[in-house]
C-alpha positions as CSV (number, residue, x, y, z in Angstrom):
1,X,0.0,0.0,0.0
2,X,1.6,3.3,-1.0
3,X,1.7,5.7,1.9
4,X,3.5,8.8,3.0
5,X,5.4,8.6,6.3
6,X,7.5,11.3,8.1
7,X,10.5,11.7,10.3
8,X,11.1,14.9,12.1
9,X,13.5,17.2,10.2
10,X,13.3,15.2,7.0
11,X,11.0,15.4,3.9
12,X,8.0,13.1,3.8
13,X,8.9,9.7,2.4
14,X,6.7,7.5,0.2
15,X,6.7,4.0,1.7
16,X,5.1,0.6,1.0
17,X,3.1,-1.1,3.6
18,X,1.1,-4.3,3.5
19,X,-2.7,-3.8,3.0
20,X,-4.4,-4.0,6.4
21,X,-7.1,-6.6,7.2
22,X,-10.1,-5.2,9.1
23,X,-10.8,-6.6,12.6
24,X,-14.3,-7.0,14.0
25,X,-15.5,-3.5,14.1
26,X,-13.1,-2.1,11.5
27,X,-13.7,-0.8,7.9
28,X,-11.0,-0.5,5.2
29,X,-11.6,2.4,2.8
30,X,-10.0,2.9,-0.5
31,X,-9.1,6.6,-0.3
32,X,-10.2,8.9,-3.1
33,X,-9.4,12.4,-1.6
34,X,-7.5,13.5,1.5
35,X,-8.0,16.8,3.3
36,X,-4.8,18.7,4.3
37,X,-4.9,20.4,7.8
38,X,-2.3,22.4,9.7
39,X,-2.2,19.5,12.2
40,X,-0.6,17.4,9.5
41,X,2.5,19.5,9.3
42,X,2.5,20.5,12.9
43,X,2.9,16.8,13.8
44,X,6.2,16.9,11.9
45,X,7.4,19.9,13.9
46,X,8.4,20.5,17.4
47,X,5.6,21.1,19.9
48,X,2.7,19.2,21.7
49,X,1.2,17.6,18.6
50,X,4.6,16.0,17.6
51,X,5.0,14.6,21.1
52,X,1.4,13.3,21.2
53,X,2.0,11.4,17.9
54,X,5.1,9.9,19.4
55,X,3.5,8.8,22.7
56,X,0.0,7.9,21.5
57,X,0.4,7.0,17.9
58,X,1.1,3.8,16.1
59,X,4.6,2.3,15.8
60,X,6.7,3.8,13.1
61,X,6.4,4.5,10.3
62,X,4.0,7.1,11.3
63,X,1.6,8.1,8.4
64,X,0.4,11.7,8.6
65,X,-3.0,13.0,7.9
66,X,-6.6,12.6,9.4
67,X,-9.3,13.6,6.9
68,X,-10.3,11.3,4.0
69,X,-13.2,10.3,1.8
70,X,-13.4,7.1,-0.3
71,X,-15.1,3.9,-1.0
72,X,-15.5,0.9,1.4
73,X,-13.1,-1.8,0.4
74,X,-13.6,-4.4,3.2
75,X,-15.5,-4.7,6.6
76,X,-15.0,-6.6,9.7
77,X,-17.5,-9.2,10.7
78,X,-19.2,-7.0,13.3
79,X,-19.9,-4.2,10.7
80,X,-23.3,-5.0,9.3
81,X,-24.6,-1.6,8.1
82,X,-21.9,-0.9,5.5
83,X,-21.0,-2.9,2.4
84,X,-18.1,-2.9,-0.1
85,X,-18.6,-0.1,-2.5
86,X,-20.4,2.3,-0.1
87,X,-19.1,6.0,-0.2
88,X,-17.9,7.2,3.2
89,X,-15.8,10.0,4.8
90,X,-14.2,10.4,8.2
91,X,-10.9,10.7,10.0
92,X,-8.2,8.6,11.4
93,X,-7.3,8.6,15.1
94,X,-3.8,8.6,16.3
95,X,-5.0,7.9,19.9
96,X,-6.3,4.6,18.6
97,X,-2.9,3.8,17.3
98,X,-4.1,4.1,13.7
99,X,-2.0,5.1,10.7
100,X,-2.9,8.5,9.0
101,X,-4.9,9.2,5.9
102,X,-2.0,10.1,3.5
103,X,-2.4,6.7,1.9
104,X,-4.4,4.9,-0.8
105,X,-6.1,2.8,1.9
106,X,-7.0,3.5,5.5
107,X,-8.4,1.3,8.3
108,X,-10.6,2.8,10.8
109,X,-13.5,1.8,13.2
110,X,-17.1,2.1,12.1
111,X,-17.8,5.0,14.4
112,X,-15.2,7.1,12.7
113,X,-16.9,7.3,9.3
114,X,-20.3,8.2,7.8
115,X,-22.0,7.6,4.5
116,X,-21.6,10.2,1.8
117,X,-24.7,10.8,-0.5
118,X,-24.3,10.8,-4.2
119,X,-25.0,14.5,-4.3
120,X,-21.7,15.2,-2.4
121,X,-18.4,14.9,-4.3
122,X,-15.6,12.9,-2.6
123,X,-13.3,15.9,-2.8
124,X,-15.8,18.1,-0.8
125,X,-16.5,15.3,1.7
126,X,-12.7,14.9,2.3
127,X,-12.5,18.7,3.1
128,X,-15.0,18.5,5.9
129,X,-13.9,16.1,8.8
130,X,-11.6,18.3,10.9
131,X,-12.6,21.8,9.8
132,X,-16.3,20.9,9.8
133,X,-16.3,19.2,13.2
134,X,-14.0,21.9,14.6
135,X,-16.3,24.6,13.4
136,X,-19.4,22.9,14.7
137,X,-17.9,22.3,18.1
138,X,-16.6,25.8,18.4
139,X,-20.0,27.3,17.9
140,X,-22.4,24.6,19.4
141,X,-20.4,22.6,21.9
142,X,-17.8,24.9,23.4
143,X,-19.4,28.1,22.3
144,X,-22.8,26.9,23.7
145,X,-24.6,29.3,21.4
146,X,-27.9,27.4,21.8
147,X,-28.0,28.5,25.4
148,X,-28.2,32.1,24.4
149,X,-31.6,33.6,23.5
150,X,-31.7,33.9,19.7
151,X,-32.1,37.7,19.7
152,X,-28.8,38.0,21.7
153,X,-26.6,35.6,19.7
154,X,-23.6,37.4,18.3
155,X,-20.5,35.6,17.0
156,X,-17.1,37.1,16.2
157,X,-15.0,35.0,13.7
158,X,-11.3,35.9,13.5
159,X,-9.8,34.3,10.4
160,X,-13.3,34.2,8.7
161,X,-11.9,33.5,5.2
162,X,-10.0,30.4,6.2
163,X,-11.1,26.7,5.8
164,X,-12.4,26.6,9.4
165,X,-13.5,30.2,9.6
166,X,-15.8,30.0,6.5
167,X,-17.7,27.1,8.1
168,X,-17.9,28.9,11.5
169,X,-19.6,31.8,9.8
170,X,-22.1,29.6,8.1
171,X,-22.9,27.4,11.2
172,X,-23.3,30.5,13.3
173,X,-25.7,32.0,10.8
174,X,-27.7,28.7,10.7
175,X,-28.0,29.2,14.5
176,X,-29.6,32.6,14.0
177,X,-26.6,34.6,15.2
178,X,-25.4,38.0,14.0
179,X,-22.0,37.2,12.7
180,X,-19.0,39.6,12.4
181,X,-16.1,38.2,10.3
182,X,-12.6,39.4,10.4
183,X,-10.4,39.0,7.2
184,X,-8.3,40.9,4.7
185,X,-9.6,43.4,2.2
186,X,-9.1,40.8,-0.5
187,X,-11.7,38.5,1.2
188,X,-14.4,40.9,2.3
189,X,-16.8,39.9,-0.4
190,X,-16.2,36.2,0.1
191,X,-16.9,36.4,3.8
192,X,-20.0,38.6,3.3
193,X,-21.2,36.1,0.7
194,X,-21.2,33.4,3.3
195,X,-23.7,35.3,5.4
196,X,-21.6,37.6,7.7
197,X,-23.6,40.6,8.8
198,X,-20.5,42.7,9.2
199,X,-16.9,42.2,7.9
200,X,-13.9,43.8,9.6
201,X,-10.8,44.4,7.4
202,X,-7.8,43.8,9.6
203,X,-5.5,45.6,7.2
204,X,-7.3,48.9,8.0
205,X,-6.3,48.8,11.7
206,X,-6.8,46.9,15.0
207,X,-9.3,44.2,14.2
208,X,-10.5,43.8,17.7
209,X,-11.0,47.4,18.3
210,X,-13.0,47.7,15.1
211,X,-15.1,44.6,16.0
212,X,-16.1,46.1,19.4
213,X,-18.8,48.2,17.6
214,X,-20.6,44.9,16.7
215,X,-20.4,43.3,20.2
216,X,-20.6,42.2,22.9
217,X,-20.3,38.6,21.5
218,X,-21.8,35.4,22.8
219,X,-18.8,33.6,21.1
220,X,-15.4,34.7,19.8
221,X,-13.9,32.1,17.6
222,X,-10.2,32.7,16.8
223,X,-9.4,30.7,13.7
224,X,-6.4,32.8,12.9
225,X,-4.2,32.6,16.0
226,X,-2.1,35.5,17.1
227,X,-4.9,37.4,18.9
228,X,-4.4,38.0,22.6
229,X,-6.8,35.8,24.6
230,X,-7.3,38.6,27.2
231,X,-8.4,41.1,24.5
232,X,-10.7,38.5,22.9
233,X,-12.4,37.8,26.3
234,X,-12.9,41.6,26.7
235,X,-15.3,41.5,23.8
236,X,-17.5,38.8,25.3
237,X,-20.9,39.3,26.8
238,X,-21.5,38.0,30.3
239,X,-21.2,34.1,30.1
240,X,-19.7,34.3,26.6
241,X,-17.0,31.9,25.3
242,X,-13.6,32.4,23.6
243,X,-12.6,29.5,21.4
244,X,-9.1,29.1,20.0
245,X,-9.0,26.7,17.0
246,X,-6.0,24.4,17.1
247,X,-4.7,26.3,20.2
248,X,-1.6,24.3,20.6
249,X,1.1,26.9,21.1
250,X,2.4,28.2,24.4
251,X,0.2,31.3,24.5
252,X,-2.9,29.4,23.8
253,X,-2.1,26.8,26.4
254,X,-1.4,29.6,29.0
255,X,-4.8,31.2,28.2
256,X,-6.6,28.0,28.9
257,X,-4.9,27.6,32.2
258,X,-5.5,31.2,33.3
259,X,-9.1,31.4,32.2
260,X,-10.3,27.8,31.7
261,X,-14.0,28.7,31.8
262,X,-14.0,31.3,29.2
263,X,-11.1,30.4,26.9
264,X,-11.1,27.0,25.3
265,X,-8.6,25.5,22.7
266,X,-10.0,23.0,20.2
267,X,-9.1,20.7,17.4
268,X,-12.2,18.8,16.5
269,X,-11.9,15.0,16.3
270,X,-14.0,13.7,13.5
271,X,-16.5,11.0,14.2
272,X,-19.2,9.7,12.1
273,X,-22.0,11.0,14.2
274,X,-20.6,14.5,14.2
275,X,-19.8,14.5,10.5
276,X,-23.0,13.1,9.1
277,X,-25.2,16.2,9.6
278,X,-22.5,18.5,8.0
279,X,-22.2,16.3,5.0
280,X,-25.9,16.2,4.7
281,X,-26.0,20.0,4.9
282,X,-23.5,20.2,2.0
283,X,-25.8,17.7,0.1
284,X,-28.8,19.9,0.5
285,X,-26.9,23.1,-0.3
286,X,-27.2,24.8,3.1
287,X,-23.4,24.5,3.8
288,X,-20.7,25.5,1.3
289,X,-17.2,24.2,1.2
290,X,-14.5,26.0,-0.7
291,X,-11.6,24.0,-2.3
292,X,-8.5,26.1,-2.9
293,X,-6.3,23.5,-4.7
294,X,-5.8,19.9,-5.3
295,X,-2.4,18.0,-5.4
296,X,-1.4,14.4,-6.2
297,X,-0.6,12.5,-3.1
298,X,3.1,12.5,-4.1
299,X,3.1,16.3,-3.9
300,X,2.2,16.3,-0.1
301,X,5.3,18.4,0.7
302,X,4.2,21.1,-1.7
303,X,0.7,21.1,-0.1
304,X,2.2,21.4,3.3
305,X,4.4,24.3,2.2
306,X,1.4,26.2,0.9
307,X,-0.6,25.3,4.1
308,X,2.1,26.7,6.3
309,X,1.7,30.2,4.7
310,X,-1.6,30.5,6.6
311,X,-3.1,32.4,3.7
312,X,-5.4,29.8,2.2
313,X,-9.1,30.8,1.6
314,X,-10.2,27.2,1.1
315,X,-9.2,23.7,1.6
316,X,-6.1,21.9,0.2
317,X,-6.7,18.3,-1.0
318,X,-4.5,15.4,-2.0
319,X,-5.6,12.9,-4.6
320,X,-4.0,9.4,-4.6
321,X,-2.9,7.9,-7.9
322,X,-5.7,5.9,-9.6
323,X,-3.7,2.7,-9.7
324,X,-1.1,2.9,-6.8
325,X,1.3,0.1,-6.2
326,X,0.1,-2.5,-3.8
327,X,1.9,-5.1,-1.5
328,X,-0.7,-7.7,-0.8
329,X,-0.9,-9.8,2.5
330,X,-3.2,-12.3,1.0
331,X,-6.3,-10.5,2.1
């Protein structure tokens, strides 16, 4: 099975591994598209995510990546509601000692995937697991927007033009909130087109100072990073929540310790149950996903370099070769 593995300080390496055989509650998926997320390249760098991969992940070679969409290739004997040929999407889980999604085949448990309707393209489905679940949890679970009276719901989205930010804007609007998005002047029309009621241009001055006129906010979701947690909390209404997406740097960790009730860090872990309603929303046209660029799987390094710029206004995707080399184990 052709896969990408990594070693710290070295380029990604294409390796051959035996095709895995599903155990009782596992599903093997032939991958058609892979979502690229910052967590993928952060796991190759110094920091908490790298150490988590080493301590909790599978034995080397460690395959990077989480998000994927594809077609069921084989199922374990306890999986009775999926069949070979079914279209699915989901995410791998290092905490379950699973290999990542930068591969032509992945092996996951049944609860990590959901069906993909024919109305949703595999590339779009692969773009949703981490960004979609992170956005949903930021607004609904950690943000607790449903506990706020509809007339008082106000959400500030920092980094509103990014892959997660665009989904946060849309989900918050679906919940009836007044949404203020922060982005550059080049993306004002894009963010407004997603439903934002107000758009702040951070190139024209202090973004948080500009946003204050549209608050106080029930939820402040920082999808960009670099905004002081203390200043974000100052924009909150009583009982409001400040959510830091992928808050894994020292400043974010400190903010969570100093104000754990009002500042929360998140990197959404995809599950089938959390992902299914998002994919259904895409299928009905009530949720839009922006794809910035696709690469062949062998160009993963190039995709990571682009992702590191932090200037993407949509998702990056990897597409495995149509006929990748295989090493069979007799399954």
